[in-house]
Steps between C-alpha positions, in 0.01 A plus 500: 500500500828494312376230262177690442699812411709315243196344337296820480792729420637255245171486312462877515859549379446259209188688396675837508814372329285373214280808485795737525700316236206523260463874558872556449548281193177506298359774282163663546327275244619187678390633840157625394317161502600443865512859622235724346628802691834522315353733238427760769851498648820615330721205401800625705272503806392142425867401473578678828209320667639169375841586641345586837316167500822307428691688771215446747497127426873485564440699820262233625753222450860622523509685836354213707700245302832677556421639843607846382247765608201261515270793580513576126270202445235675708556821303465311171175338613359837612608640163295232324193589708540863393568399139176303485303782660620718213419226251144482628467875451627468141258216426200678651565826312518325164275275300662193654334447838652160573650529849460147634865413437610827657299431815654154523848647457434758772390225737807290415736796538337593833544142623862511384549825689368341818708184452814704425483668841570161657821436307 
């Protein structure tokens, strides 16, 4: 179960590190081709979302790795489930109705949540 956690959480963390870094460092024009919803959200909110994603990714990896408050990994995984539930709402209320990736991320984050309880 421990190996499964590291594989699933590692992949999820890499995704969110990449996604969060893009939201923090790129401007709206650079984000628009990949994220059609950025025009409907204020840029500071997009940057804050990117920061949350980076912190959540670190929360999946650092607590279990260091052994310091490993329950934070479970909290980070639950946070990603909630984040994607909000993302689905944003996608469904706009013109962009592509939620397949979001559903996959919810399933992965839910699996990570379950696996994190066994750490």
